[in-house]
TORPA-4810 file (N, C-alpha, C, O; in nm, 3 decimals):
<nodes>
NODE_1_0.084_-0.118_0.000_0.000_0.000_0.000_0.088_0.124_0.000_0.197_0.122_0.057_M
NODE_2_0.044_0.227_-0.062_0.121_0.351_-0.066_0.108_0.426_0.065_0.022_0.396_0.148_M
NODE_3_0.196_0.523_0.083_0.196_0.601_0.206_0.071_0.686_0.223_0.028_0.711_0.336_D
NODE_4_0.012_0.731_0.111_-0.104_0.819_0.126_-0.232_0.737_0.141_-0.232_0.616_0.121_N
NODE_5_-0.338_0.805_0.177_-0.465_0.738_0.204_-0.561_0.741_0.086_-0.677_0.702_0.099_D
NODE_6_-0.514_0.788_-0.031_-0.599_0.794_-0.149_-0.625_0.653_-0.199_-0.530_0.577_-0.221_T
NODE_7_-0.752_0.616_-0.218_-0.781_0.481_-0.268_-0.717_0.458_-0.405_-0.702_0.552_-0.485_P
NODE_8_-0.679_0.335_-0.431_-0.610_0.301_-0.556_-0.691_0.345_-0.678_-0.635_0.393_-0.776_V
NODE_9_-0.823_0.329_-0.673_-0.905_0.364_-0.789_-0.915_0.514_-0.814_-0.972_0.556_-0.915_N
NODE_10_-0.861_0.596_-0.725_-0.864_0.741_-0.744_-0.727_0.800_-0.775_-0.715_0.920_-0.798_Q
NODE_11_-0.623_0.717_-0.776_-0.488_0.765_-0.804_-0.460_0.771_-0.952_-0.515_0.692_-1.029_R
NODE_12_-0.375_0.865_-0.992_-0.338_0.872_-1.133_-0.214_0.788_-1.163_-0.186_0.758_-1.279_I
NODE_13_-0.138_0.750_-1.059_-0.023_0.662_-1.079_-0.035_0.540_-0.989_-0.096_0.544_-0.883_T
NODE_14_0.026_0.431_-1.036_0.023_0.304_-0.963_0.164_0.246_-0.959_0.243_0.266_-1.051_L
NODE_15_0.195_0.176_-0.851_0.323_0.106_-0.842_0.314_-0.023_-0.924_0.205_-0.066_-0.962_S
NODE_16_0.430_-0.083_-0.950_0.433_-0.210_-1.021_0.354_-0.316_-0.943_0.279_-0.394_-1.003_V
NODE_17_0.369_-0.318_-0.813_0.296_-0.415_-0.730_0.145_-0.392_-0.742_0.069_-0.488_-0.751_K
NODE_18_0.102_-0.267_-0.740_-0.042_-0.238_-0.752_-0.096_-0.280_-0.888_-0.206_-0.333_-0.897_E
NODE_19_-0.018_-0.257_-0.994_-0.060_-0.302_-1.127_-0.073_-0.453_-1.128_-0.168_-0.508_-1.185_V
NODE_20_0.022_-0.521_-1.065_0.017_-0.667_-1.055_-0.111_-0.712_-0.984_-0.180_-0.802_-1.032_S
NODE_21_-0.141_-0.650_-0.872_-0.261_-0.687_-0.796_-0.389_-0.656_-0.872_-0.484_-0.736_-0.869_E
NODE_22_-0.394_-0.543_-0.940_-0.515_-0.504_-1.012_-0.541_-0.592_-1.133_-0.657_-0.619_-1.167_L
NODE_23_-0.434_-0.638_-1.198_-0.451_-0.716_-1.321_-0.448_-0.866_-1.296_-0.481_-0.945_-1.385_T
NODE_24_-0.409_-0.907_-1.175_-0.400_-1.049_-1.146_-0.279_-1.116_-1.208_-0.277_-1.238_-1.224_G
NODE_25_-0.180_-1.038_-1.245_-0.057_-1.090_-1.305_0.055_-1.081_-1.204_0.047_-1.004_-1.108_R
NODE_26_0.159_-1.156_-1.225_0.272_-1.154_-1.132_0.351_-1.023_-1.148_0.347_-0.959_-1.253_S
NODE_27_0.421_-0.987_-1.043_0.506_-0.867_-1.047_0.611_-0.882_-1.157_0.640_-0.787_-1.229_V
NODE_28_0.668_-1.002_-1.170_0.771_-1.022_-1.273_0.713_-1.008_-1.414_0.783_-0.961_-1.504_S
NODE_29_0.588_-1.048_-1.435_0.524_-1.029_-1.566_0.507_-0.881_-1.597_0.529_-0.837_-1.710_S
NODE_30_0.468_-0.803_-1.496_0.453_-0.658_-1.516_0.588_-0.597_-1.548_0.599_-0.513_-1.638_V
NODE_31_0.694_-0.637_-1.474_0.828_-0.586_-1.504_0.871_-0.624_-1.645_0.933_-0.543_-1.714_W
NODE_32_0.840_-0.745_-1.690_0.873_-0.786_-1.827_0.803_-0.697_-1.928_0.863_-0.658_-2.028_N
NODE_33_0.676_-0.665_-1.904_0.603_-0.574_-1.993_0.672_-0.438_-1.999_0.683_-0.378_-2.106_D
NODE_34_0.717_-0.390_-1.885_0.786_-0.260_-1.880_0.917_-0.268_-1.958_0.946_-0.180_-2.039_I
NODE_35_0.995_-0.374_-1.932_1.124_-0.390_-2.002_1.106_-0.405_-2.152_1.190_-0.361_-2.230_K
NODE_36_0.995_-0.468_-2.193_0.966_-0.485_-2.336_0.894_-0.365_-2.395_0.850_-0.368_-2.510_N
NODE_37_0.882_-0.260_-2.316_0.822_-0.133_-2.358_0.679_-0.150_-2.410_0.640_-0.087_-2.508_Q
NODE_38_0.603_-0.236_-2.342_0.463_-0.253_-2.380_0.375_-0.140_-2.328_0.269_-0.113_-2.383_L
NODE_39_0.420_-0.075_-2.222_0.356_0.049_-2.180_0.459_0.136_-2.111_0.552_0.086_-2.049_F
NODE_40_0.442_0.268_-2.121_0.540_0.361_-2.065_0.528_0.371_-1.913_0.425_0.339_-1.855_P
NODE_41_0.634_0.415_-1.852_0.638_0.435_-1.707_0.686_0.577_-1.678_0.740_0.646_-1.764_V
NODE_42_0.664_0.618_-1.555_0.710_0.748_-1.506_0.810_0.719_-1.396_0.782_0.643_-1.303_V
NODE_43_0.928_0.780_-1.405_1.028_0.764_-1.300_1.029_0.891_-1.216_1.057_1.000_-1.265_R
NODE_44_0.997_0.875_-1.089_1.001_0.988_-0.994_1.096_0.947_-0.884_1.067_0.858_-0.803_I
NODE_45_1.211_1.014_-0.881_1.315_0.972_-0.788_1.357_0.831_-0.824_1.389_0.805_-0.940_G
NODE_46_1.357_0.741_-0.730_1.392_0.602_-0.756_1.273_0.514_-0.785_1.289_0.394_-0.806_G
NODE_47_1.154_0.571_-0.787_1.032_0.491_-0.806_0.991_0.484_-0.952_1.003_0.582_-1.026_R
NODE_48_0.943_0.369_-0.991_0.884_0.350_-1.123_0.734_0.342_-1.102_0.684_0.258_-1.027_I
NODE_49_0.662_0.431_-1.169_0.516_0.436_-1.156_0.453_0.424_-1.294_0.513_0.460_-1.395_L
NODE_50_0.332_0.372_-1.297_0.256_0.358_-1.420_0.135_0.449_-1.410_0.060_0.444_-1.312_I
NODE_51_0.116_0.531_-1.513_-0.005_0.614_-1.517_-0.125_0.523_-1.535_-0.123_0.431_-1.617_L
NODE_52_-0.229_0.550_-1.461_-0.350_0.468_-1.470_-0.405_0.470_-1.613_-0.453_0.367_-1.662_R
NODE_53_-0.399_0.583_-1.679_-0.449_0.591_-1.817_-0.367_0.502_-1.910_-0.422_0.443_-2.003_T
NODE_54_-0.234_0.493_-1.886_-0.150_0.405_-1.968_-0.186_0.259_-1.944_-0.188_0.179_-2.037_D
NODE_55_-0.213_0.223_-1.819_-0.256_0.087_-1.789_-0.389_0.058_-1.857_-0.406_-0.048_-1.917_L
NODE_56_-0.483_0.150_-1.847_-0.614_0.133_-1.910_-0.600_0.115_-2.061_-0.664_0.028_-2.120_D
NODE_57_-0.514_0.197_-2.124_-0.491_0.187_-2.269_-0.426_0.054_-2.306_-0.462_-0.007_-2.406_N
NODE_58_-0.329_0.010_-2.224_-0.262_-0.118_-2.246_-0.364_-0.232_-2.242_-0.364_-0.319_-2.329_F
NODE_59_-0.449_-0.231_-2.141_-0.549_-0.336_-2.129_-0.648_-0.333_-2.245_-0.684_-0.437_-2.300_L
NODE_60_-0.691_-0.213_-2.283_-0.787_-0.199_-2.394_-0.726_-0.246_-2.526_-0.795_-0.307_-2.608_A
NODE_61_-0.598_-0.220_-2.547_-0.534_-0.259_-2.673_-0.508_-0.410_-2.680_-0.482_-0.462_-2.788_S
NODE_62_-0.515_-0.479_-2.567_-0.494_-0.623_-2.564_-0.624_-0.700_-2.549_-0.624_-0.819_-2.519_N
NODE_63_-0.734_-0.630_-2.569_-0.865_-0.691_-2.554_-0.899_-0.772_-2.677_-0.881_-0.725_-2.790_R
NODE_64_-0.948_-0.892_-2.657_-0.989_-0.977_-2.768_-1.125_-1.038_-2.735_-1.166_-1.042_-2.619_I
NODE_65_-1.193_-1.083_-2.837_-1.318_-1.155_-2.816_-1.283_-1.301_-2.790_-1.199_-1.359_-2.859_L
NODE_66_-1.346_-1.359_-2.690_-1.322_-1.499_-2.657_-1.375_-1.587_-2.768_-1.487_-1.569_-2.816_Y
NODE_67_-1.292_-1.682_-2.809_-1.335_-1.779_-2.910_-1.313_-1.918_-2.854_-1.209_-1.947_-2.795_Q
NODE_68_-1.413_-2.002_-2.872_-1.398_-2.140_-2.828_-1.285_-2.206_-2.906_-1.263_-2.178_-3.024_D
NODE_69_-1.213_-2.294_-2.838_-1.112_-2.373_-2.907_-1.186_-2.472_-2.997_-1.295_-2.518_-2.963_K
NODE_70_-1.127_-2.504_-3.112_-1.193_-2.602_-3.198_-1.208_-2.735_-3.126_-1.117_-2.778_-3.054_P
NODE_71_-1.320_-2.800_-3.145_-1.344_-2.930_-3.082_-1.260_-3.035_-3.155_-1.253_-3.036_-3.277_K
NODE_72_-1.199_-3.122_-3.078_-1.116_-3.227_-3.137_-1.199_-3.350_-3.165_-1.280_-3.393_-3.083_L
NODE_73_-1.178_-3.406_-3.281_-1.245_-3.529_-3.320_-1.137_-3.626_-3.367_-1.085_-3.613_-3.478_C
NODE_74_-1.104_-3.722_-3.282_-0.998_-3.819_-3.311_-0.866_-3.750_-3.345_-0.797_-3.787_-3.440_R
NODE_75_-0.833_-3.648_-3.266_-0.704_-3.583_-3.283_-0.701_-3.474_-3.388_-0.599_-3.408_-3.407_G
NODE_76_-0.813_-3.455_-3.458_-0.818_-3.351_-3.560_-0.914_-3.241_-3.517_-1.015_-3.267_-3.451_R
NODE_77_-0.882_-3.120_-3.555_-0.974_-3.009_-3.526_-1.096_-3.023_-3.614_-1.086_-3.046_-3.734_A
NODE_78_-1.210_-3.009_-3.553_-1.337_-3.021_-3.624_-1.389_-2.880_-3.655_-1.392_-2.795_-3.566_K
NODE_79_-1.427_-2.857_-3.777_-1.477_-2.726_-3.817_-1.613_-2.701_-3.752_-1.683_-2.795_-3.714_A
NODE_80_-1.648_-2.575_-3.741_-1.777_-2.538_-3.685_-1.886_-2.596_-3.773_-1.879_-2.589_-3.895_V
NODE_81_-1.988_-2.654_-3.710_-2.099_-2.711_-3.784_-2.072_-2.854_-3.829_-2.153_-2.913_-3.901_G
NODE_82_-1.959_-2.911_-3.787_-1.931_-3.050_-3.817_-1.865_-3.072_-3.952_-1.835_-3.186_-3.986_G
NODE_83_-1.841_-2.968_-4.029_-1.777_-2.982_-4.161_-1.629_-3.005_-4.142_-1.572_-2.968_-4.040_E
NODE_84_-1.568_-3.067_-4.240_-1.424_-3.091_-4.237_-1.355_-3.016_-4.346_-1.233_-3.025_-4.359_R
</nodes>
């Protein structure tokens, strides 16, 4: 938790740990995203912070529609509607 009493959902910046907790991803995964420049960070003193808007944009840009995996029929993928 940060030193201030502002709720996480009202802050404009988040720590790497907070991003990890909010997204359900590991801290090391978030650091890998940062190192791979998947979203920008803000360095204030020795702290690395993520702007909430950058996190929101990152999540929105990685949004996909869920698709069922193809059903397997004797080891082969079966086309939708049973066609081969």
